[in-house]
C-alpha positions as CSV (number, residue, x, y, z in Angstrom):
1,M,57.0,173.3,84.1
2,E,53.6,171.7,84.9
3,Q,50.4,173.1,83.0
4,P,48.0,174.9,85.4
5,K,44.7,173.8,85.9
6,I,41.1,175.5,86.3
7,V,38.8,173.6,87.0
8,I,35.1,175.0,85.9
9,A,31.7,174.1,87.5
10,G,28.8,174.7,85.4
11,G,30.5,175.0,82.6
12,N,28.2,174.3,79.6
13,G,26.9,177.4,79.5
14,F,27.6,180.4,77.4
15,L,29.7,181.9,80.1
16,G,31.7,178.8,81.1
17,R,32.6,178.1,76.9
18,H,34.2,181.3,76.6
19,L,36.3,181.0,79.9
20,R,37.9,177.5,78.6
21,Q,38.2,178.8,75.1
22,H,40.2,182.1,77.0
23,F,42.1,179.8,79.7
24,E,43.1,176.9,77.0
25,Q,44.6,180.2,74.9
26,L,46.4,181.0,77.8
27,G,48.3,177.5,78.4
28,Y,45.7,176.1,81.2
29,R,44.1,172.5,81.6
30,V,40.7,173.3,82.2
31,V,38.6,171.0,83.7
32,V,34.9,171.1,83.1
33,I,32.1,169.8,85.6
34,A,28.7,169.4,84.7
35,R,25.4,167.8,84.9
36,R,25.7,166.4,80.9
37,V,29.6,166.7,79.6
38,A,30.5,165.5,76.4
39,P,33.2,162.2,77.8
40,G,36.6,163.1,78.0
41,P,40.1,163.3,80.2
42,N,38.5,166.8,81.3
43,A,34.8,166.0,81.2
44,M,34.1,165.1,84.3
45,V,29.9,164.9,85.4
46,W,28.4,165.9,89.2
47,N,24.7,165.9,90.1
48,A,25.2,170.1,91.5
49,R,24.3,168.2,95.2
50,T,26.7,165.8,96.9
51,L,30.6,165.1,96.5
52,G,31.6,163.1,93.8
53,P,34.4,161.7,91.7
54,W,34.6,164.9,90.5
55,A,36.0,166.6,93.8
56,A,39.8,164.9,93.2
57,E,39.8,167.4,89.5
58,L,39.8,170.6,92.9
59,E,43.4,169.1,93.7
60,G,46.1,171.1,93.0
61,A,43.9,173.1,90.9
62,K,45.0,177.2,90.2
63,V,41.4,178.8,89.8
64,L,38.0,177.2,90.4
65,V,35.2,179.4,88.5
66,N,31.6,178.3,89.9
67,L,28.8,179.4,87.1
68,A,26.0,176.2,88.1
69,G,22.1,177.4,88.2
70,R,19.1,177.2,86.7
71,T,18.4,179.9,84.2
72,V,16.7,182.7,85.7
73,D,14.8,183.0,81.9
74,C,11.1,181.4,83.2
75,R,7.8,182.0,84.8
76,Y,9.0,182.8,88.8
77,N,6.0,180.1,89.8
78,E,6.6,177.9,93.5
79,A,8.4,175.4,91.9
80,N,11.0,177.0,89.3
81,K,12.1,180.1,92.4
82,R,12.9,176.6,94.7
83,E,15.3,175.5,91.9
84,I,16.7,178.6,91.4
85,V,17.6,179.3,94.6
86,A,18.4,175.4,95.2
87,S,21.0,175.1,92.2
88,R,22.8,178.0,93.0
89,V,23.1,177.2,96.9
90,D,23.4,173.1,96.7
91,S,26.6,173.5,94.1
92,T,28.3,176.3,95.6
93,R,27.9,174.6,99.4
94,V,29.0,171.2,98.0
95,L,32.0,172.7,96.3
96,G,33.3,174.2,99.5
97,Q,32.6,171.1,101.3
98,A,34.9,169.6,98.2
99,V,37.8,172.4,98.8
100,A,38.0,171.7,102.2
101,A,38.6,168.6,102.1
102,C,41.8,168.8,99.2
103,A,45.3,168.6,100.3
104,V,46.3,171.3,98.4
105,P,43.3,173.3,97.5
106,P,42.8,175.4,95.1
107,R,44.6,179.4,95.1
108,V,41.0,180.8,94.3
109,W,37.4,180.1,94.7
110,L,35.6,182.4,91.8
111,N,31.8,182.2,92.6
112,S,29.1,183.3,90.6
113,S,26.9,186.2,92.0
114,T,24.7,188.7,90.4
115,A,25.0,192.6,90.0
116,T,20.4,192.1,90.3
117,V,21.7,191.6,94.2
118,Y,21.5,195.4,94.4
119,A,18.4,197.8,94.4
120,H,16.4,199.4,91.3
121,T,17.8,202.4,90.1
122,E,15.8,205.2,89.9
123,G,17.1,208.4,87.1
124,D,20.2,209.8,87.8
125,K,20.9,208.1,91.2
126,P,24.5,207.0,91.9
127,A,25.8,203.9,90.4
128,N,25.6,201.1,93.1
129,T,29.2,200.5,93.5
130,E,30.9,197.3,96.1
131,A,31.2,199.7,99.0
132,A,28.3,201.9,98.7
133,G,25.4,200.0,97.1
134,L,22.3,199.9,98.1
135,I,20.8,195.9,97.8
136,G,17.4,195.6,97.0
137,T,14.0,193.3,98.3
138,G,12.4,190.9,96.2
139,F,12.9,187.3,95.1
140,S,15.7,187.9,92.7
141,V,17.8,190.0,95.5
142,A,16.5,187.2,97.9
143,V,18.3,184.4,94.9
144,A,21.5,186.5,95.5
145,K,21.8,187.1,99.1
146,A,21.4,183.8,99.6
147,W,23.9,182.6,97.1
148,E,26.5,184.9,99.0
149,Q,26.4,183.5,102.2
150,A,26.3,180.3,101.3
151,F,29.6,180.8,99.6
152,H,30.4,183.3,102.5
153,D,29.7,180.0,104.9
154,C,31.7,177.8,103.2
155,H,35.0,178.2,105.6
156,T,38.0,177.3,103.1
157,P,40.7,179.4,104.2
158,A,43.8,178.4,102.2
159,T,41.3,179.7,98.9
160,R,41.2,183.0,98.8
161,Q,36.8,184.0,97.4
162,V,36.1,185.6,95.0
163,A,32.0,186.4,94.6
164,L,31.2,188.0,90.6
165,R,28.4,190.4,91.1
166,T,28.4,189.9,87.4
167,S,26.0,192.3,84.8
168,I,24.3,191.4,81.7
169,V,27.0,189.7,79.5
170,L,26.8,190.6,75.7
171,G,28.0,187.7,73.6
172,R,27.3,186.7,69.9
173,D,26.7,183.3,70.7
174,G,24.9,182.7,73.8
175,G,23.6,184.9,76.7
176,A,20.7,187.4,75.8
177,F,22.6,189.6,73.2
178,P,21.1,187.2,70.2
179,V,17.7,187.4,71.2
180,I,18.1,191.0,71.3
181,A,19.5,191.4,68.6
182,R,17.3,189.3,66.7
183,L,13.6,191.0,67.5
184,A,15.6,194.3,67.7
185,R,15.6,193.2,63.6
186,L,11.7,193.1,63.3
187,G,11.8,195.8,64.7
188,L,11.4,195.6,68.9
189,C,14.3,197.9,69.2
190,T,12.2,200.6,70.6
191,P,11.6,201.8,74.4
192,Q,11.2,198.6,76.7
193,G,8.7,200.1,79.5
194,T,9.1,203.5,79.9
195,G,13.1,203.5,79.4
196,R,14.3,204.7,81.8
197,Q,15.8,202.1,83.7
198,W,19.2,201.3,83.7
199,I,21.4,198.1,82.5
200,S,24.6,197.7,83.4
201,W,26.3,195.2,80.9
202,L,29.8,193.6,79.9
203,H,31.6,192.4,76.4
204,I,32.0,188.7,77.0
205,Q,36.0,189.3,76.1
206,D,35.6,191.8,79.2
207,F,34.0,188.8,81.5
208,C,36.6,186.6,80.6
209,R,39.5,189.1,81.2
210,A,38.3,190.2,84.1
211,V,38.0,186.3,85.6
212,E,41.6,186.2,84.4
213,F,42.7,189.4,86.3
214,L,40.8,188.5,89.7
215,A,42.1,185.1,89.5
216,T,46.1,185.5,88.5
217,K,46.7,189.2,88.8
218,T,45.7,190.9,92.6
219,N,45.3,189.4,95.7
220,E,42.1,190.8,96.9
221,A,39.2,189.0,97.8
222,G,35.3,189.2,98.4
223,A,32.4,191.1,96.0
224,F,33.1,192.3,92.7
225,N,31.0,194.3,90.4
226,I,31.7,192.6,87.1
227,C,30.3,194.9,84.8
228,A,31.5,197.9,81.9
229,L,32.0,201.0,83.6
230,N,29.7,203.3,81.3
231,P,26.0,201.8,82.2
232,L,22.8,203.7,80.1
233,T,19.8,203.8,79.6
234,N,17.0,201.0,78.1
235,R,16.5,203.9,75.7
236,D,20.0,204.4,74.8
237,F,20.5,201.3,74.8
238,N,17.9,200.3,72.6
239,H,18.6,203.1,70.4
240,L,22.2,201.6,69.6
241,L,20.5,198.7,68.0
242,Q,18.1,200.8,66.4
243,Q,21.6,202.9,64.3
244,Q,22.5,199.1,63.8
245,F,19.7,198.0,62.2
246,R,17.7,200.5,61.1
247,P,14.4,198.7,60.4
248,W,11.4,201.1,58.3
249,L,9.0,199.5,61.1
250,R,9.8,200.3,64.8
251,L,7.0,198.5,67.4
252,P,6.9,200.6,70.5
253,Q,6.5,198.0,73.5
254,P,4.3,199.6,76.8
255,R,4.5,197.3,80.2
256,W,0.9,196.6,79.5
257,L,2.4,194.7,75.6
258,L,5.6,193.0,77.9
259,E,3.6,191.5,80.2
260,I,1.3,189.5,77.8
261,G,4.6,188.5,75.5
262,A,6.7,187.9,78.4
263,F,4.0,185.6,80.0
264,A,3.5,183.9,76.1
265,L,7.1,183.3,76.4
266,R,7.3,181.7,79.9
267,T,9.6,184.3,82.0
268,E,9.2,187.7,83.5
269,T,9.2,191.3,82.4
270,E,11.5,192.0,85.6
271,L,14.4,190.8,83.4
272,I,13.9,193.7,81.3
273,L,12.4,196.6,83.5
274,K,14.5,196.2,86.7
275,S,16.7,199.5,87.0
276,R,20.4,197.7,86.9
277,K,22.9,201.1,87.6
278,V,26.0,199.2,88.9
279,Y,29.8,200.6,88.6
280,P,33.2,198.3,88.4
281,E,35.0,200.4,91.3
282,R,37.2,197.7,92.6
283,L,37.8,196.4,89.1
284,L,38.8,200.1,88.3
285,A,40.4,200.7,91.5
286,L,42.9,197.6,91.1
287,G,44.1,198.7,87.4
288,F,41.9,196.8,85.3
289,Q,41.4,198.5,81.4
290,F,38.2,197.0,80.0
291,E,38.8,196.6,75.7
292,Y,34.9,197.9,75.5
293,P,34.3,200.4,77.8
294,A,31.3,201.5,75.7
295,C,28.4,199.8,75.0
296,E,28.5,201.5,71.1
297,A,32.1,199.8,70.6
298,A,30.8,196.9,72.6
299,I,27.5,196.3,70.4
300,K,29.4,196.8,66.9
301,D,31.4,194.4,67.3
302,L,29.2,192.1,68.4
303,L,26.9,192.5,65.3
304,H,29.9,192.6,62.4
305,D,32.9,190.4,62.1
């Protein structure tokens, strides 16, 4: 039997590395397309804007996953804003062109999006679902909308399209969690700002399992919320970290101090102050089961070998 192939565009980052390992363990031949890759038969270079030799790797692939996009961990000046949007929209458009040109296109294309597309959620308001979620406003939401619109505009009738509205993914070797954990050890495991903002999160293992599930266990298309089913407040999240590290000193983190810190670190406070309360209604309706439905178990797993 021929080895199935998955192509991961933008596959050098935290999520891409884990997806590669996950699908290799399932017996797939994994091809990574990235701006900088190690030489080898399963690695291709692209500029994420124009067609090139990499496009031939999509031919006959079972799965295409696009994770390309400039990091949002930066100051939102005009130059960075343009690059954040362009890196997502351009890579999606050129992948659409490559898929359309295939004689045997990928069966399914899973394209990154973000749970930040939803509005800031106050208090005890219901979590945002795919069917009843309230789309927000502002730059980050505009990025998500442009990203999904570029994906929707790709005409790929033989390829099922799935938009991954992914929340904060927790892992020990990349993403935001290692930084969060390091600061928590130093006493920064107190509520950030009011602490009432919601955090929607997902263990890296469940992220990989959800991608596999959507690629191979269903024929559904459209947007899916990729997050655990139990969001929690920033206050509760930091309390879990405090229980794990028990620092002798716990430092307050009022908003004004966070603004100074964000300026010094060349990032934005929105990344920790926006309230994201999201629920994976479609995944659950299809029968997906999380290995880490509660954040306490996820944090314990990531902090202990």
